[in-house]
C-alpha positions in Angstrom: 104.2 99.9 103.6 103.4 103.9 104.5 104.2 104.8 108.0 100.6 106.4 108.4 97.6 106.6 107.2 96.4 109.7 105.3 93.0 111.2 104.9 92.1 113.4 101.6 88.7 114.5 99.6 88.2 110.8 97.1 87.8 113.9 94.3 91.0 116.6 93.9 90.3 118.9 96.5 86.4 118.4 97.1 85.0 119.7 100.1 81.3 120.6 100.3 81.8 123.2 101.8 84.1 124.8 99.5 82.8 127.9 99.0 83.3 128.7 102.8 86.5 127.1 102.9 88.3 129.2 100.2 88.0 132.8 100.4 85.9 134.6 97.7 88.7 136.8 96.4 91.1 133.7 96.4 92.5 133.1 92.2 91.5 129.7 91.8 95.0 128.5 90.6 95.8 129.4 94.5 93.8 126.4 95.9 95.8 124.2 96.0 98.7 126.0 97.8 95.4 126.9 100.5 94.4 123.5 100.7 98.0 122.8 101.3 98.4 124.9 104.4 95.6 123.1 106.0 96.1 119.4 104.6 98.6 116.6 104.2 97.3 114.8 101.0 95.6 115.6 98.0 93.8 112.7 95.9 93.3 113.2 92.1 91.2 111.1 89.7 93.3 109.8 86.8 90.5 112.5 84.7 92.3 115.4 86.5 96.2 114.5 86.1 96.8 112.1 83.6 96.3 114.2 80.5 98.3 117.1 82.0 101.8 118.2 80.8 104.5 117.5 83.2 105.3 121.3 83.6 101.6 121.5 85.3 102.7 118.6 87.3 105.9 120.5 88.1 103.8 123.5 89.2 101.6 121.3 90.9 105.0 120.3 93.3 105.9 123.6 93.5 102.4 125.1 94.9 103.0 122.9 98.3 104.9 122.3 101.1 107.4 119.6 101.1 105.7 117.2 103.4 102.3 117.6 101.2 101.5 114.2 99.2 99.6 113.4 96.3 98.3 110.1 95.5 97.3 109.6 91.6 94.7 107.2 91.1 96.0 105.1 87.7 94.2 105.6 84.8 93.3 102.4 82.4 93.8 103.7 79.5 96.4 106.8 79.8 98.8 107.0 77.1 102.7 104.6 78.9 104.3 108.0 79.9 101.7 109.6 81.8 103.1 107.7 85.3 107.1 108.7 84.1 105.8 111.7 83.9 104.3 112.4 87.2 106.7 111.1 88.8 109.1 113.1 87.4 107.4 116.1 88.2 105.8 115.5 91.3 109.3 113.9 93.2 108.6 113.6 96.7 105.6 114.7 97.3 104.2 111.8 95.0 103.1 109.5 97.8 102.0 106.6 95.8 99.6 105.3 93.0 96.2 104.5 93.6 95.4 101.0 91.6 91.5 101.7 89.8 89.1 100.4 92.3 87.7 98.4 89.0 88.0 97.5 85.8 85.2 99.8 84.6 86.6 102.7 86.7 83.2 103.9 88.4 83.1 107.7 88.5 81.8 107.3 92.0 83.6 105.5 94.2 82.4 102.0 96.0 82.0 103.0 99.9 84.5 100.1 101.1 86.0 99.6 98.4 90.0 99.4 98.6 92.4 100.0 96.1 96.0 98.9 95.6 98.5 101.8 96.9 101.2 101.6 93.7 104.6 103.4 95.3 107.2 104.8 92.3 110.4 102.9 92.3 111.8 105.4 90.1 111.4 107.6 87.2 110.6 104.1 85.4 106.7 102.6 85.5 107.5 100.1 87.7 106.1 100.6 91.1 105.6 98.0 94.4 102.7 97.7 96.7 102.7 100.0 99.3 99.5 98.7 101.3 96.3 100.4 100.5 93.6 103.3 99.8 89.6 102.5 100.9 86.9 104.5 100.3 85.1 105.3 103.4 81.0 105.3 103.8 79.7 109.0 103.1 77.6 108.4 106.5 81.1 108.1 108.9 82.4 111.6 107.5 81.0 113.2 110.4 80.5 110.2 112.5 83.8 110.0 114.4 83.1 107.2 117.1 81.4 105.5 113.5 84.6 105.8 111.5 86.7 104.1 114.2 85.1 101.4 114.5 84.8 101.3 111.0 88.2 101.7 110.6 89.4 99.4 113.4 87.3 96.5 111.4 89.1 97.5 107.8 92.2 96.9 110.0 91.4 93.7 111.9 89.7 92.2 108.3 92.9 93.5 106.1 95.6 92.7 108.7 97.2 96.3 108.3 96.2 100.2 108.7 95.3 101.6 105.5 97.7 104.0 103.5 95.2 106.2 102.5 91.5 106.9 103.2 89.8 108.3 101.3 86.7 110.6 101.9 83.4 112.0 99.5 82.7 115.0 99.6 84.0 115.9 103.1 84.1 119.6 104.7 87.3 120.6 105.8 86.1 120.6 109.4 85.2 116.9 108.6 88.6 116.4 107.1 90.1 118.3 110.0 88.6 115.7 112.4 89.1 112.7 110.3 93.1 113.6 110.7 93.0 113.9 114.4 91.3 110.5 114.1 94.0 109.4 113.0 96.7 110.3 114.9 94.3 109.6 118.3 94.2 106.0 116.8 98.1 106.6 115.8 97.5 105.6 112.2 98.7 109.2 111.0 100.0 112.5 112.1 98.8 116.2 113.0 
């Protein structure tokens, strides 16, 4: 079980205000580094990472600081090497794989849906359960009082805090506010 709860956009580096967050002259391949300087974690849907080369995934690791964490959605139909390739390339920056929410692997996550976090045991496909990821209703991106009540309810129902909260198209400010909320609740880090 993770020691803390991370929060990340529910799609690779998706921010509703990306046009304002990233400097206009920032090359696209520098966005990950810029994002990682502000935030602790990123979630990558299966379609965004599972077909990438090991070198590209290793470049992701090189582009972030040691405390940054990647959460990768497990693809339903990926080649058998995708998981081990990611484990080897991302090393300690790979926090966990996120099991698909359902067998349909919906393009849009269902608010309130949970997924299991699987922490790689080694560079093999073996993994151990490490808590859950939960998709936050978009209406709570900016409603921190409501978000706190919702999180407390989720924790009470599950008996434990989620390891990852995924926000659908948050602004950079909302993501920062969620980091603060989790820290104030004793669940995250600032």
